[in-house]
Residue, then its C-alpha position, 0 to 999 in steps of 0.5 A: m500500500t502506498l501512503d501519501a504525504e499526509t499519512m507518512r510518519v513524522g519522525n517516530v510519531p504517526s500522523p492521525a491519518a496513518e493511525k486511522d489507516v492502521a486501525r482500518n486493518i485490524v484482524v477480527p476473529r472468525r465467528h463460530p455461531g454453530r459452536w454456540l448453537a451446539v452448546v445451547f442444544i446440548a445444555i438444554i438436552g442435559l438439563q432436561a435429562a437431569h431434571a427427568v432423573a431427579v424428579n423420577p420417583n422410581f430411582h428412590w433417591d432417599v434409598f440411594l442417599k441412605y445406603l451410599f455411606w452404609p457401613q457394609v458398603i464402605r467395607g465393600v469399597g475397602w475390600t475392592l480397593l485392597l483386591t485391586v492394589i494387591a492383584m495389580a502388584v502380583a500382575i506387575f511382578v509376574a509380568g516383569l518376570l515374563v518379560i525377562m523370560r520371553d526376551g532371554e536366551n533360554p528356550v525353555l523359559k521363553w516357551l514357558a512365558y509364551s504358554w503363560i500368555w497364551f493361556f491366560r489371554g485365551t481363557p475368560v477371567y470368570t472361568q479362571l476365577l471359577f477354577w481358583g474357587l474350586f482349587a481346594v476341591l480339585f486338590p484337597t491337600l498340597s504335599l511335599s514329598i521325595p519323588f517316588g518316596p515318602e511324604i515330607t509334609s502336607i497341608e489342607t488346600r482350603y487353609l492356603v487358598t482362601p477366597a481372598a487368595a483365590a481372588i487375588l491369584g485369579l485376577g493377578f495372573n490373568e492381568s499379568a498376561y496383558l501387562t507383559e505385552i504392555f511392558r514389552a512394547g514399552f521397552s521395545s520402543i527404546d533405541r538399543g543404541q542408548a543402552e550400548a552407549a551407556q555400556a561404553l561409558g562404563m555404566r552398570p546394567a542395573k543403573i542403565w535399566w534404572r536411569i536410562l531405559m526405565p524412565q523412557a519406557m514408562r512414558v509408553i507403559i503408564p497410559p495402558t497400565g492405567n487403563e488396565t488398573i481401572g479395568m482391574l477395579k471393575m473386574t473385582s465385581l466378578v470375584l463372586a465366582v470364587p466365591f468372595t463375598l466382601d467386595l462392593t458389588f456383592a455388598t450392594n447386591a445383598i442389600s438390594n435383594r433384601l429391599y427388592l430395590p435394585i436400581p438405587l443400590l446399583m447407583v450406589a455401586g456405580t457412584w463408588y466405582l466412578a469416584i475411585t476411577s476418577l482418583l485413579m485417573i488423577g494419579q495416572h495424569y500426574l505420573e504421566c506428567h512426571f515421566g513426560k518431563g522434557v517431552s511436549p505432546h504439542a511440540t511442532r516437528v521441524e522438517 
């Protein structure tokens, strides 16, 4: 654009005509009326749905509020959390061993790891829990003896494989097969040259794993492991197959069967599961932020 003498700057101070010309070229943000219409439409539908649920007497909100913090329900929440934490600890420990076995050079251990993953991924978790619940029936006693010789000691299985132990083993072993593949994918995503460079610098293998490989692998491992933890939390509702009768689902079902009101007690269980899941998601977010330091997910790649 060409400016005449009246619109030329005088020294460092623009003339009024130049200021008017610059103001005329201010960029106005683009309007998006469709977005606001969608927000209004969704808000109307959401308010109508919330009002319909709130005033519907079939939900029995008084029963819901009464049993939300009922002692039996709170105890069920505690047992559900305990099962989730211990079963995930067992699964992580077993998965770590399976990764080492699968990537090792021993063909027997490698075949054993493949067989474990094949079996526990290929059979339903409910079937596995039923098996662990019937373990004491299948093997009434567990004994230690010399091969083809006398028995050294024995114990009744029902004292060793209790319902709680059966639930933990069933959930943990099943989950370990999935975590093995997650861990293997995380470690496979790291360039092997980094470990070779660390070895060239004289670092010990344990330090290489802890300081170089593990932090990078955790960026890949944490998101799917967080999903598996949330799935494990909800999978505890199947431990009735053991039978384990102290979890949250069994507690709310027992109350609903006594009151003949399943809907409010289902909402009680759903509310607690949703609350615990929300806390787990917050923890997962902070773990991802911790191990993702220095890596921006919104970084622009420069060609």
